[in-house]
PyMOL Python script that loads the backbone (N, CA, C, O; Angstrom):
from pymol import cmd

cmd.read_pdbstr("""\
ATOM      1  N   MET A   1       0.838  -1.170   0.000  1.00  0.00           N
ATOM      2  CA  MET A   1       0.000   0.000   0.000  1.00  0.00           C
ATOM      3  C   MET A   1       0.887   1.238   0.000  1.00  0.00           C
ATOM      4  O   MET A   1       1.867   1.307   0.741  1.00  0.00           O
ATOM      5  N   LEU A   2       0.544   2.205  -0.824  1.00  0.00           N
ATOM      6  CA  LEU A   2       1.298   3.450  -0.896  1.00  0.00           C
ATOM      7  C   LEU A   2       0.588   4.532  -0.091  1.00  0.00           C
ATOM      8  O   LEU A   2      -0.631   4.499   0.079  1.00  0.00           O
ATOM      9  N   LEU A   3       1.350   5.469   0.389  1.00  0.00           N
ATOM     10  CA  LEU A   3       0.814   6.505   1.269  1.00  0.00           C
ATOM     11  C   LEU A   3       0.268   7.715   0.524  1.00  0.00           C
ATOM     12  O   LEU A   3      -0.436   8.531   1.118  1.00  0.00           O
ATOM     13  N   TYR A   4       0.576   7.850  -0.762  1.00  0.00           N
ATOM     14  CA  TYR A   4       0.164   9.008  -1.547  1.00  0.00           C
ATOM     15  C   TYR A   4      -0.455   8.553  -2.860  1.00  0.00           C
ATOM     16  O   TYR A   4      -0.179   7.442  -3.313  1.00  0.00           O
ATOM     17  N   PRO A   5      -1.291   9.392  -3.485  1.00  0.00           N
ATOM     18  CA  PRO A   5      -1.823   9.047  -4.808  1.00  0.00           C
ATOM     19  C   PRO A   5      -0.686   8.964  -5.834  1.00  0.00           C
ATOM     20  O   PRO A   5       0.331   9.644  -5.701  1.00  0.00           O
ATOM     21  N   VAL A   6      -0.868   8.142  -6.832  1.00  0.00           N
ATOM     22  CA  VAL A   6       0.139   7.953  -7.877  1.00  0.00           C
ATOM     23  C   VAL A   6      -0.190   8.827  -9.076  1.00  0.00           C
ATOM     24  O   VAL A   6      -1.288   8.752  -9.628  1.00  0.00           O
ATOM     25  N   ASP A   7       0.779   9.665  -9.478  1.00  0.00           N
ATOM     26  CA  ASP A   7       0.618  10.509 -10.654  1.00  0.00           C
ATOM     27  C   ASP A   7       1.307   9.929 -11.885  1.00  0.00           C
ATOM     28  O   ASP A   7       0.897  10.186 -13.017  1.00  0.00           O
ATOM     29  N   ASP A   8       2.363   9.138 -11.651  1.00  0.00           N
ATOM     30  CA  ASP A   8       3.138   8.596 -12.772  1.00  0.00           C
ATOM     31  C   ASP A   8       3.815   7.311 -12.316  1.00  0.00           C
ATOM     32  O   ASP A   8       4.100   7.132 -11.132  1.00  0.00           O
ATOM     33  N   ILE A   9       4.068   6.418 -13.270  1.00  0.00           N
ATOM     34  CA  ILE A   9       4.737   5.145 -12.997  1.00  0.00           C
ATOM     35  C   ILE A   9       5.875   4.983 -13.990  1.00  0.00           C
ATOM     36  O   ILE A   9       5.719   5.264 -15.179  1.00  0.00           O
ATOM     37  N   ARG A  10       7.033   4.525 -13.491  1.00  0.00           N
ATOM     38  CA  ARG A  10       8.198   4.286 -14.336  1.00  0.00           C
ATOM     39  C   ARG A  10       8.668   2.861 -14.093  1.00  0.00           C
ATOM     40  O   ARG A  10       8.850   2.467 -12.941  1.00  0.00           O
ATOM     41  N   THR A  11       8.869   2.076 -15.149  1.00  0.00           N
ATOM     42  CA  THR A  11       9.327   0.692 -15.033  1.00  0.00           C
ATOM     43  C   THR A  11      10.713   0.561 -15.646  1.00  0.00           C
ATOM     44  O   THR A  11      10.968   1.055 -16.744  1.00  0.00           O
ATOM     45  N   THR A  12      11.608  -0.113 -14.921  1.00  0.00           N
ATOM     46  CA  THR A  12      12.997  -0.284 -15.346  1.00  0.00           C
ATOM     47  C   THR A  12      13.415  -1.726 -15.128  1.00  0.00           C
ATOM     48  O   THR A  12      13.143  -2.292 -14.070  1.00  0.00           O
ATOM     49  N   ASN A  13      14.070  -2.331 -16.107  1.00  0.00           N
ATOM     50  CA  ASN A  13      14.642  -3.673 -15.949  1.00  0.00           C
ATOM     51  C   ASN A  13      16.033  -3.527 -15.339  1.00  0.00           C
ATOM     52  O   ASN A  13      16.855  -2.752 -15.828  1.00  0.00           O
ATOM     53  N   LEU A  14      16.289  -4.278 -14.269  1.00  0.00           N
ATOM     54  CA  LEU A  14      17.596  -4.246 -13.622  1.00  0.00           C
ATOM     55  C   LEU A  14      18.238  -5.623 -13.692  1.00  0.00           C
ATOM     56  O   LEU A  14      17.569  -6.639 -13.502  1.00  0.00           O
ATOM     57  N   SER A  15      19.526  -5.652 -13.962  1.00  0.00           N
ATOM     58  CA  SER A  15      20.302  -6.878 -13.864  1.00  0.00           C
ATOM     59  C   SER A  15      21.262  -6.670 -12.706  1.00  0.00           C
ATOM     60  O   SER A  15      22.237  -5.928 -12.825  1.00  0.00           O
ATOM     61  N   ALA A  16      20.989  -7.318 -11.595  1.00  0.00           N
ATOM     62  CA  ALA A  16      21.703  -7.032 -10.357  1.00  0.00           C
ATOM     63  C   ALA A  16      22.513  -8.238  -9.895  1.00  0.00           C
ATOM     64  O   ALA A  16      22.234  -8.811  -8.841  1.00  0.00           O
ATOM     65  N   THR A  17      23.518  -8.622 -10.682  1.00  0.00           N
ATOM     66  CA  THR A  17      24.392  -9.701 -10.245  1.00  0.00           C
ATOM     67  C   THR A  17      25.314  -9.210  -9.129  1.00  0.00           C
ATOM     68  O   THR A  17      25.789 -10.006  -8.320  1.00  0.00           O
ATOM     69  N   LYS A  18      25.564  -7.906  -9.087  1.00  0.00           N
ATOM     70  CA  LYS A  18      26.244  -7.245  -7.970  1.00  0.00           C
ATOM     71  C   LYS A  18      25.260  -6.230  -7.412  1.00  0.00           C
ATOM     72  O   LYS A  18      24.306  -5.859  -8.096  1.00  0.00           O
ATOM     73  N   ALA A  19      25.473  -5.776  -6.186  1.00  0.00           N
ATOM     74  CA  ALA A  19      24.563  -4.804  -5.568  1.00  0.00           C
ATOM     75  C   ALA A  19      24.413  -3.586  -6.479  1.00  0.00           C
ATOM     76  O   ALA A  19      25.397  -2.963  -6.877  1.00  0.00           O
ATOM     77  N   LYS A  20      23.163  -3.265  -6.796  1.00  0.00           N
ATOM     78  CA  LYS A  20      22.853  -2.165  -7.706  1.00  0.00           C
ATOM     79  C   LYS A  20      21.760  -1.314  -7.075  1.00  0.00           C
ATOM     80  O   LYS A  20      20.815  -1.842  -6.490  1.00  0.00           O
ATOM     81  N   VAL A  21      21.892   0.003  -7.194  1.00  0.00           N
ATOM     82  CA  VAL A  21      20.899   0.894  -6.610  1.00  0.00           C
ATOM     83  C   VAL A  21      19.525   0.595  -7.209  1.00  0.00           C
ATOM     84  O   VAL A  21      19.382   0.422  -8.419  1.00  0.00           O
ATOM     85  N   ALA A  22      18.522   0.540  -6.338  1.00  0.00           N
ATOM     86  CA  ALA A  22      17.153   0.227  -6.767  1.00  0.00           C
ATOM     87  C   ALA A  22      16.471   1.510  -7.215  1.00  0.00           C
ATOM     88  O   ALA A  22      15.632   2.068  -6.508  1.00  0.00           O
ATOM     89  N   ALA A  23      16.845   1.963  -8.397  1.00  0.00           N
ATOM     90  CA  ALA A  23      16.300   3.205  -8.947  1.00  0.00           C
ATOM     91  C   ALA A  23      16.491   3.222 -10.453  1.00  0.00           C
ATOM     92  O   ALA A  23      17.430   2.621 -10.977  1.00  0.00           O
ATOM     93  N   SER A  24      15.601   3.909 -11.140  1.00  0.00           N
ATOM     94  CA  SER A  24      15.768   4.116 -12.581  1.00  0.00           C
ATOM     95  C   SER A  24      16.973   5.025 -12.788  1.00  0.00           C
ATOM     96  O   SER A  24      17.387   5.716 -11.857  1.00  0.00           O
ATOM     97  N   PRO A  25      17.543   5.039 -13.991  1.00  0.00           N
ATOM     98  CA  PRO A  25      18.700   5.910 -14.239  1.00  0.00           C
ATOM     99  C   PRO A  25      18.423   7.381 -13.920  1.00  0.00           C
ATOM    100  O   PRO A  25      19.302   8.074 -13.408  1.00  0.00           O
ATOM    101  N   GLU A  26      17.221   7.864 -14.213  1.00  0.00           N
ATOM    102  CA  GLU A  26      16.893   9.269 -13.955  1.00  0.00           C
ATOM    103  C   GLU A  26      16.848   9.570 -12.458  1.00  0.00           C
ATOM    104  O   GLU A  26      17.332  10.611 -12.015  1.00  0.00           O
ATOM    105  N   VAL A  27      16.274   8.668 -11.693  1.00  0.00           N
ATOM    106  CA  VAL A  27      16.205   8.864 -10.236  1.00  0.00           C
ATOM    107  C   VAL A  27      17.598   8.731  -9.629  1.00  0.00           C
ATOM    108  O   VAL A  27      17.971   9.524  -8.765  1.00  0.00           O
ATOM    109  N   ALA A  28      18.369   7.744 -10.067  1.00  0.00           N
ATOM    110  CA  ALA A  28      19.722   7.550  -9.538  1.00  0.00           C
ATOM    111  C   ALA A  28      20.612   8.753  -9.823  1.00  0.00           C
ATOM    112  O   ALA A  28      21.481   9.086  -9.018  1.00  0.00           O
ATOM    113  N   ALA A  29      20.402   9.406 -10.960  1.00  0.00           N
ATOM    114  CA  ALA A  29      21.202  10.583 -11.333  1.00  0.00           C
ATOM    115  C   ALA A  29      20.622  11.882 -10.764  1.00  0.00           C
ATOM    116  O   ALA A  29      21.102  12.973 -11.073  1.00  0.00           O
ATOM    117  N   LEU A  30      19.575  11.751  -9.921  1.00  0.00           N
ATOM    118  CA  LEU A  30      18.912  12.911  -9.308  1.00  0.00           C
ATOM    119  C   LEU A  30      18.285  13.845 -10.338  1.00  0.00           C
ATOM    120  O   LEU A  30      18.128  15.038 -10.081  1.00  0.00           O
ATOM    121  N   GLN A  31      17.925  13.302 -11.506  1.00  0.00           N
ATOM    122  CA  GLN A  31      17.256  14.086 -12.538  1.00  0.00           C
ATOM    123  C   GLN A  31      15.741  14.047 -12.369  1.00  0.00           C
ATOM    124  O   GLN A  31      15.021  14.840 -12.976  1.00  0.00           O
ATOM    125  N   ARG A  32      15.263  13.120 -11.542  1.00  0.00           N
ATOM    126  CA  ARG A  32      13.829  13.016 -11.288  1.00  0.00           C
ATOM    127  C   ARG A  32      13.625  12.772  -9.801  1.00  0.00           C
ATOM    128  O   ARG A  32      14.323  11.954  -9.202  1.00  0.00           O
ATOM    129  N   THR A  33      12.682  13.470  -9.210  1.00  0.00           N
ATOM    130  CA  THR A  33      12.395  13.336  -7.786  1.00  0.00           C
ATOM    131  C   THR A  33      10.910  13.070  -7.585  1.00  0.00           C
ATOM    132  O   THR A  33      10.143  13.025  -8.547  1.00  0.00           O
ATOM    133  N   GLY A  34      10.518  12.898  -6.352  1.00  0.00           N
ATOM    134  CA  GLY A  34       9.114  12.710  -6.037  1.00  0.00           C
ATOM    135  C   GLY A  34       8.667  11.268  -5.957  1.00  0.00           C
ATOM    136  O   GLY A  34       7.471  10.998  -5.854  1.00  0.00           O
ATOM    137  N   ARG A  35       9.597  10.341  -6.001  1.00  0.00           N
ATOM    138  CA  ARG A  35       9.265   8.926  -5.907  1.00  0.00           C
ATOM    139  C   ARG A  35       8.784   8.624  -4.495  1.00  0.00           C
ATOM    140  O   ARG A  35       9.450   8.993  -3.528  1.00  0.00           O
ATOM    141  N   HIS A  36       7.637   7.959  -4.357  1.00  0.00           N
ATOM    142  CA  HIS A  36       7.156   7.639  -3.021  1.00  0.00           C
ATOM    143  C   HIS A  36       6.827   6.160  -2.823  1.00  0.00           C
ATOM    144  O   HIS A  36       6.286   5.770  -1.788  1.00  0.00           O
ATOM    145  N   GLY A  37       7.153   5.357  -3.806  1.00  0.00           N
ATOM    146  CA  GLY A  37       6.964   3.923  -3.664  1.00  0.00           C
ATOM    147  C   GLY A  37       7.692   3.175  -4.759  1.00  0.00           C
ATOM    148  O   GLY A  37       7.889   3.694  -5.857  1.00  0.00           O
ATOM    149  N   ILE A  38       8.095   1.933  -4.448  1.00  0.00           N
ATOM    150  CA  ILE A  38       8.706   1.072  -5.464  1.00  0.00           C
ATOM    151  C   ILE A  38       8.110  -0.328  -5.347  1.00  0.00           C
ATOM    152  O   ILE A  38       7.685  -0.754  -4.273  1.00  0.00           O
ATOM    153  N   ALA A  39       8.091  -1.017  -6.457  1.00  0.00           N
ATOM    154  CA  ALA A  39       7.730  -2.434  -6.485  1.00  0.00           C
ATOM    155  C   ALA A  39       8.883  -3.162  -7.158  1.00  0.00           C
ATOM    156  O   ALA A  39       9.349  -2.746  -8.219  1.00  0.00           O
ATOM    157  N   ILE A  40       9.342  -4.241  -6.547  1.00  0.00           N
ATOM    158  CA  ILE A  40      10.407  -5.043  -7.130  1.00  0.00           C
ATOM    159  C   ILE A  40       9.836  -6.409  -7.442  1.00  0.00           C
ATOM    160  O   ILE A  40       9.355  -7.116  -6.557  1.00  0.00           O
ATOM    161  N   THR A  41       9.896  -6.772  -8.721  1.00  0.00           N
ATOM    162  CA  THR A  41       9.419  -8.074  -9.181  1.00  0.00           C
ATOM    163  C   THR A  41      10.632  -8.906  -9.553  1.00  0.00           C
ATOM    164  O   THR A  41      11.355  -8.575 -10.493  1.00  0.00           O
ATOM    165  N   ALA A  42      10.853  -9.977  -8.822  1.00  0.00           N
ATOM    166  CA  ALA A  42      12.001 -10.848  -9.086  1.00  0.00           C
ATOM    167  C   ALA A  42      11.751 -11.658 -10.355  1.00  0.00           C
ATOM    168  O   ALA A  42      10.621 -12.034 -10.665  1.00  0.00           O
ATOM    169  N   GLY A  43      12.829 -11.911 -11.071  1.00  0.00           N
ATOM    170  CA  GLY A  43      12.742 -12.724 -12.285  1.00  0.00           C
ATOM    171  C   GLY A  43      12.790 -14.201 -11.955  1.00  0.00           C
ATOM    172  O   GLY A  43      11.994 -14.687 -11.151  1.00  0.00           O
ATOM    173  N   GLU A  44      13.720 -14.921 -12.569  1.00  0.00           N
ATOM    174  CA  GLU A  44      13.812 -16.368 -12.392  1.00  0.00           C
ATOM    175  C   GLU A  44      14.523 -16.785 -11.114  1.00  0.00           C
ATOM    176  O   GLU A  44      14.516 -17.962 -10.755  1.00  0.00           O
ATOM    177  N   SER A  45      15.137 -15.824 -10.424  1.00  0.00           N
ATOM    178  CA  SER A  45      15.818 -16.156  -9.172  1.00  0.00           C
ATOM    179  C   SER A  45      15.418 -15.153  -8.097  1.00  0.00           C
ATOM    180  O   SER A  45      14.974 -14.045  -8.397  1.00  0.00           O
ATOM    181  N   THR A  46      15.582 -15.556  -6.853  1.00  0.00           N
ATOM    182  CA  THR A  46      15.287 -14.677  -5.733  1.00  0.00           C
ATOM    183  C   THR A  46      16.262 -13.512  -5.735  1.00  0.00           C
ATOM    184  O   THR A  46      17.460 -13.706  -5.945  1.00  0.00           O
ATOM    185  N   VAL A  47      15.765 -12.306  -5.503  1.00  0.00           N
ATOM    186  CA  VAL A  47      16.621 -11.136  -5.349  1.00  0.00           C
ATOM    187  C   VAL A  47      16.481 -10.638  -3.911  1.00  0.00           C
ATOM    188  O   VAL A  47      15.530 -10.983  -3.210  1.00  0.00           O
ATOM    189  N   TYR A  48      17.437  -9.827  -3.490  1.00  0.00           N
ATOM    190  CA  TYR A  48      17.492  -9.365  -2.111  1.00  0.00           C
ATOM    191  C   TYR A  48      17.608  -7.849  -2.095  1.00  0.00           C
ATOM    192  O   TYR A  48      18.356  -7.265  -2.879  1.00  0.00           O
ATOM    193  N   ILE A  49      16.859  -7.215  -1.190  1.00  0.00           N
ATOM    194  CA  ILE A  49      16.838  -5.762  -1.055  1.00  0.00           C
ATOM    195  C   ILE A  49      17.506  -5.404   0.260  1.00  0.00           C
ATOM    196  O   ILE A  49      17.284  -6.057   1.279  1.00  0.00           O
ATOM    197  N   GLY A  50      18.333  -4.353   0.229  1.00  0.00           N
ATOM    198  CA  GLY A  50      18.969  -3.915   1.463  1.00  0.00           C
ATOM    199  C   GLY A  50      19.801  -2.673   1.233  1.00  0.00           C
ATOM    200  O   GLY A  50      19.600  -1.942   0.264  1.00  0.00           O
ATOM    201  N   GLY A  51      20.729  -2.447   2.131  1.00  0.00           N
ATOM    202  CA  GLY A  51      21.627  -1.299   2.031  1.00  0.00           C
ATOM    203  C   GLY A  51      22.718  -1.533   1.004  1.00  0.00           C
ATOM    204  O   GLY A  51      22.705  -2.532   0.285  1.00  0.00           O
ATOM    205  N   LYS A  52      23.659  -0.608   0.939  1.00  0.00           N
ATOM    206  CA  LYS A  52      24.698  -0.639  -0.092  1.00  0.00           C
ATOM    207  C   LYS A  52      25.475  -1.952  -0.128  1.00  0.00           C
ATOM    208  O   LYS A  52      25.875  -2.401  -1.203  1.00  0.00           O
ATOM    209  N   GLY A  53      25.693  -2.566   1.013  1.00  0.00           N
ATOM    210  CA  GLY A  53      26.437  -3.815   1.065  1.00  0.00           C
ATOM    211  C   GLY A  53      25.554  -5.051   1.119  1.00  0.00           C
ATOM    212  O   GLY A  53      25.968  -6.076   1.662  1.00  0.00           O
ATOM    213  N   VAL A  54      24.350  -4.978   0.571  1.00  0.00           N
ATOM    214  CA  VAL A  54      23.390  -6.077   0.659  1.00  0.00           C
ATOM    215  C   VAL A  54      23.962  -7.369   0.083  1.00  0.00           C
ATOM    216  O   VAL A  54      24.654  -7.372  -0.935  1.00  0.00           O
ATOM    217  N   THR A  55      23.648  -8.470   0.774  1.00  0.00           N
ATOM    218  CA  THR A  55      23.997  -9.814   0.318  1.00  0.00           C
ATOM    219  C   THR A  55      22.763 -10.701   0.509  1.00  0.00           C
ATOM    220  O   THR A  55      21.759 -10.275   1.080  1.00  0.00           O
ATOM    221  N   ALA A  56      22.855 -11.919   0.030  1.00  0.00           N
ATOM    222  CA  ALA A  56      21.746 -12.858   0.232  1.00  0.00           C
ATOM    223  C   ALA A  56      21.534 -13.123   1.721  1.00  0.00           C
ATOM    224  O   ALA A  56      20.415 -13.416   2.141  1.00  0.00           O
ATOM    225  N   ALA A  57      22.578 -13.026   2.509  1.00  0.00           N
ATOM    226  CA  ALA A  57      22.470 -13.285   3.945  1.00  0.00           C
ATOM    227  C   ALA A  57      21.878 -12.105   4.714  1.00  0.00           C
ATOM    228  O   ALA A  57      21.281 -12.293   5.773  1.00  0.00           O
ATOM    229  N   THR A  58      22.041 -10.887   4.185  1.00  0.00           N
ATOM    230  CA  THR A  58      21.614  -9.709   4.942  1.00  0.00           C
ATOM    231  C   THR A  58      20.388  -9.011   4.372  1.00  0.00           C
ATOM    232  O   THR A  58      19.790  -8.172   5.045  1.00  0.00           O
ATOM    233  N   GLY A  59      20.007  -9.341   3.157  1.00  0.00           N
ATOM    234  CA  GLY A  59      18.908  -8.631   2.507  1.00  0.00           C
ATOM    235  C   GLY A  59      17.543  -9.243   2.757  1.00  0.00           C
ATOM    236  O   GLY A  59      17.422 -10.377   3.218  1.00  0.00           O
ATOM    237  N   MET A  60      16.514  -8.461   2.439  1.00  0.00           N
ATOM    238  CA  MET A  60      15.132  -8.935   2.488  1.00  0.00           C
ATOM    239  C   MET A  60      14.843  -9.657   1.171  1.00  0.00           C
ATOM    240  O   MET A  60      14.987  -9.072   0.097  1.00  0.00           O
ATOM    241  N   ALA A  61      14.446 -10.899   1.248  1.00  0.00           N
ATOM    242  CA  ALA A  61      14.241 -11.719   0.050  1.00  0.00           C
ATOM    243  C   ALA A  61      12.959 -11.350  -0.680  1.00  0.00           C
ATOM    244  O   ALA A  61      11.914 -11.126  -0.069  1.00  0.00           O
ATOM    245  N   VAL A  62      13.068 -11.293  -2.012  1.00  0.00           N
ATOM    246  CA  VAL A  62      11.908 -11.215  -2.896  1.00  0.00           C
ATOM    247  C   VAL A  62      11.986 -12.500  -3.733  1.00  0.00           C
ATOM    248  O   VAL A  62      12.746 -12.561  -4.699  1.00  0.00           O
ATOM    249  N   PRO A  63      11.204 -13.525  -3.368  1.00  0.00           N
ATOM    250  CA  PRO A  63      11.308 -14.811  -4.055  1.00  0.00           C
ATOM    251  C   PRO A  63      11.038 -14.705  -5.565  1.00  0.00           C
ATOM    252  O   PRO A  63      10.288 -13.843  -6.021  1.00  0.00           O
ATOM    253  N   ALA A  64      11.661 -15.592  -6.308  1.00  0.00           N
ATOM    254  CA  ALA A  64      11.503 -15.622  -7.766  1.00  0.00           C
ATOM    255  C   ALA A  64      10.032 -15.588  -8.149  1.00  0.00           C
ATOM    256  O   ALA A  64       9.216 -16.321  -7.590  1.00  0.00           O
ATOM    257  N   GLY A  65       9.703 -14.733  -9.106  1.00  0.00           N
ATOM    258  CA  GLY A  65       8.353 -14.646  -9.630  1.00  0.00           C
ATOM    259  C   GLY A  65       7.367 -13.874  -8.773  1.00  0.00           C
ATOM    260  O   GLY A  65       6.180 -13.835  -9.095  1.00  0.00           O
ATOM    261  N   THR A  66       7.826 -13.259  -7.691  1.00  0.00           N
ATOM    262  CA  THR A  66       6.921 -12.505  -6.824  1.00  0.00           C
ATOM    263  C   THR A  66       7.271 -11.011  -6.842  1.00  0.00           C
ATOM    264  O   THR A  66       8.322 -10.606  -7.339  1.00  0.00           O
ATOM    265  N   THR A  67       6.368 -10.214  -6.291  1.00  0.00           N
ATOM    266  CA  THR A  67       6.546  -8.763  -6.241  1.00  0.00           C
ATOM    267  C   THR A  67       6.431  -8.282  -4.807  1.00  0.00           C
ATOM    268  O   THR A  67       5.558  -8.728  -4.061  1.00  0.00           O
ATOM    269  N   THR A  68       7.311  -7.372  -4.424  1.00  0.00           N
ATOM    270  CA  THR A  68       7.253  -6.711  -3.127  1.00  0.00           C
ATOM    271  C   THR A  68       7.109  -5.217  -3.367  1.00  0.00           C
ATOM    272  O   THR A  68       7.852  -4.634  -4.157  1.00  0.00           O
ATOM    273  N   ILE A  69       6.150  -4.599  -2.683  1.00  0.00           N
ATOM    274  CA  ILE A  69       5.929  -3.152  -2.805  1.00  0.00           C
ATOM    275  C   ILE A  69       6.372  -2.486  -1.513  1.00  0.00           C
ATOM    276  O   ILE A  69       6.005  -2.918  -0.420  1.00  0.00           O
ATOM    277  N   LEU A  70       7.166  -1.429  -1.648  1.00  0.00           N
ATOM    278  CA  LEU A  70       7.685  -0.707  -0.490  1.00  0.00           C
ATOM    279  C   LEU A  70       7.425   0.783  -0.624  1.00  0.00           C
ATOM    280  O   LEU A  70       7.683   1.356  -1.683  1.00  0.00           O
ATOM    281  N   PRO A  71       6.922   1.425   0.424  1.00  0.00           N
ATOM    282  CA  PRO A  71       6.878   2.890   0.396  1.00  0.00           C
ATOM    283  C   PRO A  71       8.292   3.406   0.635  1.00  0.00           C
ATOM    284  O   PRO A  71       9.042   2.812   1.410  1.00  0.00           O
ATOM    285  N   VAL A  72       8.657   4.476  -0.001  1.00  0.00           N
ATOM    286  CA  VAL A  72       9.983   5.085   0.190  1.00  0.00           C
ATOM    287  C   VAL A  72       9.813   6.587   0.350  1.00  0.00           C
ATOM    288  O   VAL A  72       8.801   7.161  -0.052  1.00  0.00           O
ATOM    289  N   THR A  73      10.819   7.210   0.940  1.00  0.00           N
ATOM    290  CA  THR A  73      10.815   8.667   1.005  1.00  0.00           C
ATOM    291  C   THR A  73      11.496   9.202  -0.231  1.00  0.00           C
ATOM    292  O   THR A  73      12.274   8.495  -0.870  1.00  0.00           O
ATOM    293  N   THR A  74      11.216  10.423  -0.568  1.00  0.00           N
ATOM    294  CA  THR A  74      11.754  10.990  -1.813  1.00  0.00           C
ATOM    295  C   THR A  74      13.239  11.268  -1.742  1.00  0.00           C
ATOM    296  O   THR A  74      13.841  11.616  -2.758  1.00  0.00           O
ATOM    297  N   THR A  75      13.853  11.125  -0.574  1.00  0.00           N
ATOM    298  CA  THR A  75      15.279  11.443  -0.446  1.00  0.00           C
ATOM    299  C   THR A  75      16.161  10.221  -0.288  1.00  0.00           C
ATOM    300  O   THR A  75      17.351  10.373  -0.013  1.00  0.00           O
ATOM    301  N   ASN A  76      15.636   9.015  -0.450  1.00  0.00           N
ATOM    302  CA  ASN A  76      16.458   7.821  -0.194  1.00  0.00           C
ATOM    303  C   ASN A  76      16.916   7.110  -1.458  1.00  0.00           C
ATOM    304  O   ASN A  76      16.989   5.881  -1.482  1.00  0.00           O
ATOM    305  N   VAL A  77      17.219   7.849  -2.492  1.00  0.00           N
ATOM    306  CA  VAL A  77      17.595   7.260  -3.776  1.00  0.00           C
ATOM    307  C   VAL A  77      18.729   6.253  -3.633  1.00  0.00           C
ATOM    308  O   VAL A  77      18.674   5.181  -4.235  1.00  0.00           O
ATOM    309  N   ASP A  78      19.749   6.573  -2.856  1.00  0.00           N
ATOM    310  CA  ASP A  78      20.914   5.691  -2.771  1.00  0.00           C
ATOM    311  C   ASP A  78      20.897   4.792  -1.538  1.00  0.00           C
ATOM    312  O   ASP A  78      21.928   4.213  -1.194  1.00  0.00           O
ATOM    313  N   ASN A  79      19.767   4.662  -0.872  1.00  0.00           N
ATOM    314  CA  ASN A  79      19.713   3.840   0.334  1.00  0.00           C
ATOM    315  C   ASN A  79      19.210   2.428   0.090  1.00  0.00           C
ATOM    316  O   ASN A  79      19.424   1.559   0.935  1.00  0.00           O
ATOM    317  N   LEU A  80      18.556   2.166  -1.020  1.00  0.00           N
ATOM    318  CA  LEU A  80      18.046   0.826  -1.318  1.00  0.00           C
ATOM    319  C   LEU A  80      18.812   0.223  -2.496  1.00  0.00           C
ATOM    320  O   LEU A  80      18.963   0.834  -3.553  1.00  0.00           O
ATOM    321  N   TYR A  81      19.281  -0.989  -2.270  1.00  0.00           N
ATOM    322  CA  TYR A  81      20.013  -1.705  -3.305  1.00  0.00           C
ATOM    323  C   TYR A  81      19.377  -3.072  -3.491  1.00  0.00           C
ATOM    324  O   TYR A  81      18.681  -3.574  -2.607  1.00  0.00           O
ATOM    325  N   VAL A  82      19.622  -3.666  -4.644  1.00  0.00           N
ATOM    326  CA  VAL A  82      19.101  -4.993  -4.955  1.00  0.00           C
ATOM    327  C   VAL A  82      20.253  -5.832  -5.494  1.00  0.00           C
ATOM    328  O   VAL A  82      21.147  -5.315  -6.164  1.00  0.00           O
ATOM    329  N   ILE A  83      20.225  -7.135  -5.197  1.00  0.00           N
ATOM    330  CA  ILE A  83      21.251  -8.059  -5.679  1.00  0.00           C
ATOM    331  C   ILE A  83      20.604  -9.425  -5.891  1.00  0.00           C
ATOM    332  O   ILE A  83      19.602  -9.747  -5.252  1.00  0.00           O
ATOM    333  N   GLY A  84      21.169 -10.215  -6.777  1.00  0.00           N
ATOM    334  CA  GLY A  84      20.711 -11.595  -6.917  1.00  0.00           C
ATOM    335  C   GLY A  84      20.290 -12.004  -8.306  1.00  0.00           C
ATOM    336  O   GLY A  84      20.089 -13.193  -8.554  1.00  0.00           O
ATOM    337  N   GLY A  85      20.150 -11.065  -9.221  1.00  0.00           N
ATOM    338  CA  GLY A  85      19.746 -11.441 -10.575  1.00  0.00           C
ATOM    339  C   GLY A  85      18.879 -10.394 -11.214  1.00  0.00           C
ATOM    340  O   GLY A  85      18.887  -9.230 -10.813  1.00  0.00           O
ATOM    341  N   ASP A  86      18.130 -10.812 -12.213  1.00  0.00           N
ATOM    342  CA  ASP A  86      17.282  -9.893 -12.964  1.00  0.00           C
ATOM    343  C   ASP A  86      15.973  -9.627 -12.217  1.00  0.00           C
ATOM    344  O   ASP A  86      15.395 -10.517 -11.593  1.00  0.00           O
ATOM    345  N   CYS A  87      15.530  -8.374 -12.305  1.00  0.00           N
ATOM    346  CA  CYS A  87      14.260  -8.006 -11.701  1.00  0.00           C
ATOM    347  C   CYS A  87      13.694  -6.790 -12.433  1.00  0.00           C
ATOM    348  O   CYS A  87      14.390  -6.131 -13.205  1.00  0.00           O
ATOM    349  N   VAL A  88      12.430  -6.513 -12.177  1.00  0.00           N
ATOM    350  CA  VAL A  88      11.779  -5.345 -12.744  1.00  0.00           C
ATOM    351  C   VAL A  88      11.477  -4.405 -11.581  1.00  0.00           C
ATOM    352  O   VAL A  88      10.858  -4.801 -10.594  1.00  0.00           O
ATOM    353  N   LEU A  89      11.915  -3.173 -11.709  1.00  0.00           N
ATOM    354  CA  LEU A  89      11.673  -2.146 -10.703  1.00  0.00           C
ATOM    355  C   LEU A  89      10.585  -1.214 -11.239  1.00  0.00           C
ATOM    356  O   LEU A  89      10.715  -0.657 -12.329  1.00  0.00           O
ATOM    357  N   THR A  90       9.525  -1.054 -10.472  1.00  0.00           N
ATOM    358  CA  THR A  90       8.465  -0.116 -10.817  1.00  0.00           C
ATOM    359  C   THR A  90       8.489   0.990  -9.777  1.00  0.00           C
ATOM    360  O   THR A  90       8.416   0.724  -8.577  1.00  0.00           O
ATOM    361  N   GLU A  91       8.593   2.231 -10.238  1.00  0.00           N
ATOM    362  CA  GLU A  91       8.645   3.375  -9.333  1.00  0.00           C
ATOM    363  C   GLU A  91       7.351   4.166  -9.454  1.00  0.00           C
ATOM    364  O   GLU A  91       6.851   4.396 -10.555  1.00  0.00           O
ATOM    365  N   PHE A  92       6.824   4.573  -8.327  1.00  0.00           N
ATOM    366  CA  PHE A  92       5.581   5.320  -8.276  1.00  0.00           C
ATOM    367  C   PHE A  92       5.892   6.758  -7.873  1.00  0.00           C
ATOM    368  O   PHE A  92       6.542   7.005  -6.857  1.00  0.00           O
ATOM    369  N   PHE A  93       5.420   7.698  -8.683  1.00  0.00           N
ATOM    370  CA  PHE A  93       5.669   9.133  -8.435  1.00  0.00           C
ATOM    371  C   PHE A  93       4.356   9.831  -8.135  1.00  0.00           C
ATOM    372  O   PHE A  93       4.340  11.039  -7.898  1.00  0.00           O
TER     373      PHE A  93
END
""", "prot")
cmd.dss("prot")
cmd.show_as("cartoon", "prot")
cmd.util.cbc("prot")
cmd.orient("prot")
């Protein structure tokens, strides 16, 4: 559940074999702001969400083929990372 109405949605494919920031290129480059929620859909393997040093042992698991939705603040672009394989990131603005 998101805390604010959604005005726009952006979908990005991520390949996260190493820890990668959970953001579209525009958000990661601070060219777009106002993101208040993300959904991470794992591909064929489980992916893990966490801080910059996230690993399978320390991250929150998103099992293969499932989606996790998280509310985020507009200032945490570099605080969420994903690792473990391919996934689809959906950002809600």
